[in-house]
SEGU-548484 format. One record per atom (N, C-alpha, C): residue number from 1; residue in one letter; chain; atom name; x, y, z. Coordinates in steps of 0.05 Angstrom, whole numbers. Atoms other than C-alpha are relative to their C-alpha. Example, Ala and Ser with C-alpha at 12.3 -4.5 7.8 and 13.67 -1.06 7.14 Angstrom:
<nodes>
{num=1 residuo=a cadena=A atomo=N u=18 v=-24 w=0};
{num=1 residuo=a cadena=A atomo=CA u=246 v=-90 w=156};
{num=1 residuo=a cadena=A atomo=C u=18 v=24 w=0};
{num=2 residuo=s cadena=A atomo=N u=-16 v=-24 w=-1};
{num=2 residuo=s cadena=A atomo=CA u=273 v=-21 w=143};
{num=2 residuo=s cadena=A atomo=C u=-15 v=22 w=14};
</nodes>
This chain:
<nodes>
{num=1 residuo=m cadena=A atomo=N u=1 v=-21 w=-25};
{num=1 residuo=m cadena=A atomo=CA u=775 v=-125 w=314};
{num=1 residuo=m cadena=A atomo=C u=12 v=-31 w=22};
{num=2 residuo=d cadena=A atomo=N u=-9 v=21 w=-23};
{num=2 residuo=d cadena=A atomo=CA u=800 v=-167 w=381};
{num=2 residuo=d cadena=A atomo=C u=-38 v=-5 w=16};
{num=3 residuo=f cadena=A atomo=N u=21 v=0 w=-14};
{num=3 residuo=f cadena=A atomo=CA u=749 v=-193 w=421};
{num=3 residuo=f cadena=A atomo=C u=-3 v=7 w=22};
{num=4 residuo=y cadena=A atomo=N u=-7 v=-8 w=-27};
{num=4 residuo=y cadena=A atomo=CA u=767 v=-160 w=484};
{num=4 residuo=y cadena=A atomo=C u=-4 v=21 w=12};
{num=5 residuo=f cadena=A atomo=N u=8 v=-37 w=-3};
{num=5 residuo=f cadena=A atomo=CA u=763 v=-99 w=452};
{num=5 residuo=f cadena=A atomo=C u=-32 v=11 w=-4};
{num=6 residuo=v cadena=A atomo=N u=34 v=-8 w=16};
{num=6 residuo=v cadena=A atomo=CA u=691 v=-99 w=425};
{num=6 residuo=v cadena=A atomo=C u=-14 v=-11 w=30};
{num=7 residuo=f cadena=A atomo=N u=25 v=7 w=-27};
{num=7 residuo=f cadena=A atomo=CA u=669 v=-139 w=500};
{num=7 residuo=f cadena=A atomo=C u=11 v=31 w=15};
{num=8 residuo=d cadena=A atomo=N u=10 v=-19 w=-12};
{num=8 residuo=d cadena=A atomo=CA u=693 v=-79 w=531};
{num=8 residuo=d cadena=A atomo=C u=0 v=26 w=-5};
{num=9 residuo=r cadena=A atomo=N u=33 v=-24 w=1};
{num=9 residuo=r cadena=A atomo=CA u=665 v=-28 w=496};
{num=9 residuo=r cadena=A atomo=C u=-24 v=-8 w=7};
{num=10 residuo=l cadena=A atomo=N u=17 v=-7 w=-9};
{num=10 residuo=l cadena=A atomo=CA u=611 v=-54 w=509};
{num=10 residuo=l cadena=A atomo=C u=-10 v=-2 w=22};
{num=11 residuo=r cadena=A atomo=N u=6 v=-24 w=-26};
{num=11 residuo=r cadena=A atomo=CA u=613 v=-59 w=581};
{num=11 residuo=r cadena=A atomo=C u=-3 v=18 w=12};
{num=12 residuo=d cadena=A atomo=N u=-5 v=-17 w=-21};
{num=12 residuo=d cadena=A atomo=CA u=638 v=-1 w=597};
{num=12 residuo=d cadena=A atomo=C u=-23 v=34 w=-14};
{num=13 residuo=g cadena=A atomo=N u=18 v=-6 w=22};
{num=13 residuo=g cadena=A atomo=CA u=581 v=27 w=548};
{num=13 residuo=g cadena=A atomo=C u=6 v=33 w=-25};
{num=14 residuo=m cadena=A atomo=N u=-13 v=-17 w=22};
{num=14 residuo=m cadena=A atomo=CA u=616 v=65 w=493};
{num=14 residuo=m cadena=A atomo=C u=-13 v=-20 w=-20};
{num=15 residuo=t cadena=A atomo=N u=14 v=2 w=26};
{num=15 residuo=t cadena=A atomo=CA u=580 v=37 w=437};
{num=15 residuo=t cadena=A atomo=C u=-15 v=11 w=-17};
{num=16 residuo=e cadena=A atomo=N u=23 v=-22 w=27};
{num=16 residuo=e cadena=A atomo=CA u=550 v=79 w=368};
{num=16 residuo=e cadena=A atomo=C u=-16 v=-11 w=17};
{num=17 residuo=t cadena=A atomo=N u=22 v=16 w=11};
{num=17 residuo=t cadena=A atomo=CA u=493 v=77 w=366};
{num=17 residuo=t cadena=A atomo=C u=-3 v=1 w=-31};
{num=18 residuo=l cadena=A atomo=N u=1 v=14 w=33};
{num=18 residuo=l cadena=A atomo=CA u=466 v=53 w=295};
{num=18 residuo=l cadena=A atomo=C u=-27 v=1 w=-9};
{num=19 residuo=p cadena=A atomo=N u=27 v=0 w=16};
{num=19 residuo=p cadena=A atomo=CA u=410 v=63 w=260};
{num=19 residuo=p cadena=A atomo=C u=-21 v=-26 w=5};
{num=20 residuo=a cadena=A atomo=N u=1 v=30 w=0};
{num=20 residuo=a cadena=A atomo=CA u=357 v=16 w=267};
{num=20 residuo=a cadena=A atomo=C u=-13 v=2 w=-31};
{num=21 residuo=l cadena=A atomo=N u=12 v=10 w=23};
{num=21 residuo=l cadena=A atomo=CA u=340 v=-17 w=197};
{num=21 residuo=l cadena=A atomo=C u=-16 v=-22 w=-1};
{num=22 residuo=s cadena=A atomo=N u=29 v=4 w=9};
{num=22 residuo=s cadena=A atomo=CA u=277 v=-43 w=172};
{num=22 residuo=s cadena=A atomo=C u=15 v=-22 w=-14};
{num=23 residuo=c cadena=A atomo=N u=3 v=30 w=14};
{num=23 residuo=c cadena=A atomo=CA u=289 v=-121 w=152};
{num=23 residuo=c cadena=A atomo=C u=-22 v=-1 w=-34};
{num=24 residuo=r cadena=A atomo=N u=29 v=14 w=22};
{num=24 residuo=r cadena=A atomo=CA u=212 v=-132 w=123};
{num=24 residuo=r cadena=A atomo=C u=8 v=25 w=-20};
{num=25 residuo=p cadena=A atomo=N u=-1 v=-29 w=17};
{num=25 residuo=p cadena=A atomo=CA u=199 v=-89 w=52};
{num=25 residuo=p cadena=A atomo=C u=-33 v=-4 w=14};
{num=26 residuo=q cadena=A atomo=N u=25 v=-8 w=4};
{num=26 residuo=q cadena=A atomo=CA u=147 v=-55 w=57};
{num=26 residuo=q cadena=A atomo=C u=-17 v=-6 w=-39};
{num=27 residuo=p cadena=A atomo=N u=22 v=16 w=25};
{num=27 residuo=p cadena=A atomo=CA u=85 v=-85 w=15};
{num=27 residuo=p cadena=A atomo=C u=-4 v=31 w=-20};
{num=28 residuo=r cadena=A atomo=N u=10 v=-10 w=18};
{num=28 residuo=r cadena=A atomo=CA u=69 v=-55 w=-50};
{num=28 residuo=r cadena=A atomo=C u=-29 v=8 w=-8};
{num=29 residuo=a cadena=A atomo=N u=21 v=-22 w=0};
{num=29 residuo=a cadena=A atomo=CA u=4 v=-9 w=-62};
{num=29 residuo=a cadena=A atomo=C u=-22 v=-29 w=-20};
{num=30 residuo=m cadena=A atomo=N u=21 v=27 w=12};
{num=30 residuo=m cadena=A atomo=CA u=-52 v=-74 w=-98};
{num=30 residuo=m cadena=A atomo=C u=-6 v=21 w=-17};
{num=31 residuo=r cadena=A atomo=N u=4 v=-2 w=26};
{num=31 residuo=r cadena=A atomo=CA u=-67 v=-52 w=-165};
{num=31 residuo=r cadena=A atomo=C u=-23 v=3 w=-15};
{num=32 residuo=a cadena=A atomo=N u=28 v=-1 w=2};
{num=32 residuo=a cadena=A atomo=CA u=-127 v=-84 w=-183};
{num=32 residuo=a cadena=A atomo=C u=-18 v=-24 w=23};
{num=33 residuo=c cadena=A atomo=N u=16 v=25 w=-12};
{num=33 residuo=c cadena=A atomo=CA u=-177 v=-135 w=-160};
{num=33 residuo=c cadena=A atomo=C u=-7 v=-27 w=4};
{num=34 residuo=e cadena=A atomo=N u=-4 v=27 w=3};
{num=34 residuo=e cadena=A atomo=CA u=-160 v=-209 w=-149};
{num=34 residuo=e cadena=A atomo=C u=-15 v=-1 w=-19};
{num=35 residuo=c cadena=A atomo=N u=32 v=20 w=11};
{num=35 residuo=c cadena=A atomo=CA u=-230 v=-235 w=-142};
{num=35 residuo=c cadena=A atomo=C u=-10 v=2 w=-17};
{num=36 residuo=a cadena=A atomo=N u=11 v=-3 w=34};
{num=36 residuo=a cadena=A atomo=CA u=-262 v=-201 w=-200};
{num=36 residuo=a cadena=A atomo=C u=9 v=9 w=-21};
{num=37 residuo=g cadena=A atomo=N u=-8 v=1 w=37};
{num=37 residuo=g cadena=A atomo=CA u=-208 v=-196 w=-240};
{num=37 residuo=g cadena=A atomo=C u=-1 v=24 w=-19};
{num=38 residuo=l cadena=A atomo=N u=5 v=-39 w=13};
{num=38 residuo=l cadena=A atomo=CA u=-217 v=-113 w=-254};
{num=38 residuo=l cadena=A atomo=C u=25 v=3 w=1};
{num=39 residuo=s cadena=A atomo=N u=-20 v=-12 w=-7};
{num=39 residuo=s cadena=A atomo=CA u=-155 v=-67 w=-261};
{num=39 residuo=s cadena=A atomo=C u=-14 v=22 w=19};
{num=40 residuo=f cadena=A atomo=N u=18 v=-24 w=1};
{num=40 residuo=f cadena=A atomo=CA u=-163 v=-8 w=-223};
{num=40 residuo=f cadena=A atomo=C u=-4 v=29 w=-11};
{num=41 residuo=h cadena=A atomo=N u=12 v=-30 w=28};
{num=41 residuo=h cadena=A atomo=CA u=-166 v=43 w=-277};
{num=41 residuo=h cadena=A atomo=C u=-30 v=-15 w=-20};
{num=42 residuo=e cadena=A atomo=N u=26 v=6 w=-7};
{num=42 residuo=e cadena=A atomo=CA u=-218 v=-12 w=-301};
{num=42 residuo=e cadena=A atomo=C u=-23 v=20 w=14};
{num=43 residuo=i cadena=A atomo=N u=32 v=-1 w=-20};
{num=43 residuo=i cadena=A atomo=CA u=-261 v=7 w=-239};
{num=43 residuo=i cadena=A atomo=C u=1 v=35 w=-10};
{num=44 residuo=a cadena=A atomo=N u=-7 v=-16 w=9};
{num=44 residuo=a cadena=A atomo=CA u=-241 v=79 w=-249};
{num=44 residuo=a cadena=A atomo=C u=-11 v=17 w=-27};
{num=45 residuo=c cadena=A atomo=N u=8 v=-19 w=19};
{num=45 residuo=c cadena=A atomo=CA u=-259 v=100 w=-312};
{num=45 residuo=c cadena=A atomo=C u=-30 v=-2 w=-10};
{num=46 residuo=r cadena=A atomo=N u=25 v=17 w=-2};
{num=46 residuo=r cadena=A atomo=CA u=-325 v=48 w=-307};
{num=46 residuo=r cadena=A atomo=C u=-21 v=31 w=25};
{num=47 residuo=i cadena=A atomo=N u=28 v=-18 w=-23};
{num=47 residuo=i cadena=A atomo=CA u=-347 v=107 w=-254};
{num=47 residuo=i cadena=A atomo=C u=4 v=28 w=2};
{num=48 residuo=e cadena=A atomo=N u=6 v=-22 w=14};
{num=48 residuo=e cadena=A atomo=CA u=-330 v=156 w=-295};
{num=48 residuo=e cadena=A atomo=C u=-23 v=6 w=-21};
{num=49 residuo=a cadena=A atomo=N u=25 v=6 w=37};
{num=49 residuo=a cadena=A atomo=CA u=-370 v=135 w=-368};
{num=49 residuo=a cadena=A atomo=C u=-12 v=4 w=13};
{num=50 residuo=e cadena=A atomo=N u=33 v=5 w=-2};
{num=50 residuo=e cadena=A atomo=CA u=-430 v=118 w=-319};
{num=50 residuo=e cadena=A atomo=C u=-8 v=10 w=28};
{num=51 residuo=g cadena=A atomo=N u=11 v=-28 w=-17};
{num=51 residuo=g cadena=A atomo=CA u=-435 v=181 w=-274};
{num=51 residuo=g cadena=A atomo=C u=-3 v=-20 w=43};
{num=52 residuo=l cadena=A atomo=N u=16 v=28 w=-15};
{num=52 residuo=l cadena=A atomo=CA u=-444 v=115 w=-216};
{num=52 residuo=l cadena=A atomo=C u=23 v=19 w=31};
{num=53 residuo=a cadena=A atomo=N u=-16 v=-10 w=-30};
{num=53 residuo=a cadena=A atomo=CA u=-415 v=126 w=-131};
{num=53 residuo=a cadena=A atomo=C u=15 v=-23 w=-5};
{num=54 residuo=l cadena=A atomo=N u=-27 v=30 w=-9};
{num=54 residuo=l cadena=A atomo=CA u=-353 v=71 w=-116};
{num=54 residuo=l cadena=A atomo=C u=-18 v=-17 w=8};
{num=55 residuo=d cadena=A atomo=N u=5 v=12 w=-8};
{num=55 residuo=d cadena=A atomo=CA u=-400 v=32 w=-79};
{num=55 residuo=d cadena=A atomo=C u=-21 v=-20 w=-24};
{num=56 residuo=e cadena=A atomo=N u=22 v=4 w=16};
{num=56 residuo=e cadena=A atomo=CA u=-453 v=27 w=-140};
{num=56 residuo=e cadena=A atomo=C u=13 v=-15 w=-12};
{num=57 residuo=v cadena=A atomo=N u=-29 v=-3 w=33};
{num=57 residuo=v cadena=A atomo=CA u=-386 v=16 w=-189};
{num=57 residuo=v cadena=A atomo=C u=-6 v=-48 w=14};
{num=58 residuo=l cadena=A atomo=N u=-21 v=24 w=-2};
{num=58 residuo=l cadena=A atomo=CA u=-357 v=-46 w=-136};
{num=58 residuo=l cadena=A atomo=C u=-19 v=-23 w=8};
{num=59 residuo=t cadena=A atomo=N u=23 v=11 w=8};
{num=59 residuo=t cadena=A atomo=CA u=-436 v=-71 w=-126};
{num=59 residuo=t cadena=A atomo=C u=-2 v=-19 w=-24};
{num=60 residuo=r cadena=A atomo=N u=12 v=16 w=29};
{num=60 residuo=r cadena=A atomo=CA u=-448 v=-85 w=-201};
{num=60 residuo=r cadena=A atomo=C u=29 v=-16 w=0};
{num=61 residuo=t cadena=A atomo=N u=-11 v=15 w=11};
{num=61 residuo=t cadena=A atomo=CA u=-375 v=-115 w=-216};
{num=61 residuo=t cadena=A atomo=C u=11 v=-19 w=19};
{num=62 residuo=g cadena=A atomo=N u=-19 v=18 w=-27};
{num=62 residuo=g cadena=A atomo=CA u=-356 v=-153 w=-141};
{num=62 residuo=g cadena=A atomo=C u=19 v=0 w=3};
{num=63 residuo=c cadena=A atomo=N u=-21 v=0 w=2};
{num=63 residuo=c cadena=A atomo=CA u=-305 v=-125 w=-137};
{num=63 residuo=c cadena=A atomo=C u=-11 v=6 w=30};
{num=64 residuo=g cadena=A atomo=N u=-1 v=-9 w=-31};
{num=64 residuo=g cadena=A atomo=CA u=-283 v=-103 w=-67};
{num=64 residuo=g cadena=A atomo=C u=-17 v=-21 w=18};
{num=65 residuo=r cadena=A atomo=N u=22 v=0 w=-6};
{num=65 residuo=r cadena=A atomo=CA u=-342 v=-153 w=-46};
{num=65 residuo=r cadena=A atomo=C u=0 v=-38 w=22};
{num=66 residuo=t cadena=A atomo=N u=-5 v=28 w=-19};
{num=66 residuo=t cadena=A atomo=CA u=-302 v=-223 w=-37};
{num=66 residuo=t cadena=A atomo=C u=13 v=-1 w=24};
{num=67 residuo=c cadena=A atomo=N u=-18 v=-4 w=-28};
{num=67 residuo=c cadena=A atomo=CA u=-241 v=-214 w=10};
{num=67 residuo=c cadena=A atomo=C u=6 v=30 w=13};
{num=68 residuo=t cadena=A atomo=N u=-8 v=-33 w=-14};
{num=68 residuo=t cadena=A atomo=CA u=-231 v=-132 w=17};
{num=68 residuo=t cadena=A atomo=C u=22 v=8 w=-1};
{num=69 residuo=a cadena=A atomo=N u=-27 v=-13 w=4};
{num=69 residuo=a cadena=A atomo=CA u=-159 v=-124 w=6};
{num=69 residuo=a cadena=A atomo=C u=5 v=22 w=-15};
{num=70 residuo=c cadena=A atomo=N u=-8 v=-22 w=9};
{num=70 residuo=c cadena=A atomo=CA u=-163 v=-78 w=-49};
{num=70 residuo=c cadena=A atomo=C u=-15 v=18 w=2};
{num=71 residuo=v cadena=A atomo=N u=8 v=-19 w=-4};
{num=71 residuo=v cadena=A atomo=CA u=-205 v=-35 w=-26};
{num=71 residuo=v cadena=A atomo=C u=11 v=25 w=22};
{num=72 residuo=p cadena=A atomo=N u=-14 v=-33 w=-18};
{num=72 residuo=p cadena=A atomo=CA u=-160 v=15 w=22};
{num=72 residuo=p cadena=A atomo=C u=13 v=8 w=-32};
{num=73 residuo=d cadena=A atomo=N u=-24 v=-7 w=12};
{num=73 residuo=d cadena=A atomo=CA u=-107 v=10 w=-43};
{num=73 residuo=d cadena=A atomo=C u=-21 v=6 w=-16};
{num=74 residuo=l cadena=A atomo=N u=8 v=-6 w=23};
{num=74 residuo=l cadena=A atomo=CA u=-173 v=23 w=-98};
{num=74 residuo=l cadena=A atomo=C u=-11 v=29 w=11};
{num=75 residuo=r cadena=A atomo=N u=10 v=-27 w=-12};
{num=75 residuo=r cadena=A atomo=CA u=-202 v=86 w=-47};
{num=75 residuo=r cadena=A atomo=C u=26 v=12 w=-10};
{num=76 residuo=a cadena=A atomo=N u=-30 v=-22 w=2};
{num=76 residuo=a cadena=A atomo=CA u=-123 v=120 w=-47};
{num=76 residuo=a cadena=A atomo=C u=5 v=6 w=-35};
{num=77 residuo=f cadena=A atomo=N u=-11 v=-16 w=27};
{num=77 residuo=f cadena=A atomo=CA u=-124 v=112 w=-119};
{num=77 residuo=f cadena=A atomo=C u=-12 v=19 w=-15};
{num=78 residuo=l cadena=A atomo=N u=23 v=-25 w=9};
{num=78 residuo=l cadena=A atomo=CA u=-187 v=141 w=-142};
{num=78 residuo=l cadena=A atomo=C u=9 v=28 w=17};
{num=79 residuo=a cadena=A atomo=N u=2 v=-24 w=-7};
{num=79 residuo=a cadena=A atomo=CA u=-172 v=200 w=-92};
{num=79 residuo=a cadena=A atomo=C u=30 v=9 w=-11};
{num=80 residuo=n cadena=A atomo=N u=-28 v=-10 w=15};
{num=80 residuo=n cadena=A atomo=CA u=-90 v=209 w=-130};
{num=80 residuo=n cadena=A atomo=C u=-18 v=13 w=-17};
{num=81 residuo=r cadena=A atomo=N u=9 v=4 w=19};
{num=81 residuo=r cadena=A atomo=CA u=-131 v=196 w=-187};
{num=81 residuo=r cadena=A atomo=C u=-26 v=33 w=-7};
{num=82 residuo=s cadena=A atomo=N u=6 v=-35 w=3};
{num=82 residuo=s cadena=A atomo=CA u=-174 v=261 w=-183};
{num=82 residuo=s cadena=A atomo=C u=14 v=19 w=18};
{num=83 residuo=a cadena=A atomo=N u=-7 v=-24 w=-12};
{num=83 residuo=a cadena=A atomo=CA u=-130 v=301 w=-140};
{num=83 residuo=a cadena=A atomo=C u=23 v=22 w=-22};
{num=84 residuo=r cadena=A atomo=N u=-11 v=-7 w=34};
{num=84 residuo=r cadena=A atomo=CA u=-84 v=292 w=-213};
{num=84 residuo=r cadena=A atomo=C u=-23 v=14 w=-2};
{num=85 residuo=s cadena=A atomo=N u=15 v=-15 w=20};
{num=85 residuo=s cadena=A atomo=CA u=-147 v=316 w=-253};
{num=85 residuo=s cadena=A atomo=C u=2 v=22 w=15};
{num=86 residuo=e cadena=A atomo=N u=12 v=-24 w=-11};
{num=86 residuo=e cadena=A atomo=CA u=-160 v=382 w=-199};
{num=86 residuo=e cadena=A atomo=C u=19 v=13 w=-16};
{num=87 residuo=r cadena=A atomo=N u=-24 v=-15 w=1};
{num=87 residuo=r cadena=A atomo=CA u=-92 v=408 w=-218};
{num=87 residuo=r cadena=A atomo=C u=6 v=4 w=-27};
</nodes>
């Protein structure tokens, strides 16, 4: 493509609109608490087996108490798990 052709198109406002591209990958959801060394599945099993609230299990295991990075993903994991079990 000729440079002057491209320049003329830009100058005249005849450029085509291109879709916005995102160069950043989307972060993957965490599947475990790295600080406590527990998977979300293990935490869910403890909640079900012991009949405890999430906060009580977090206190007992130490999960979500150090950096808290896993807590939003853990809550989403548990919500999805309960929604699947209700079907």
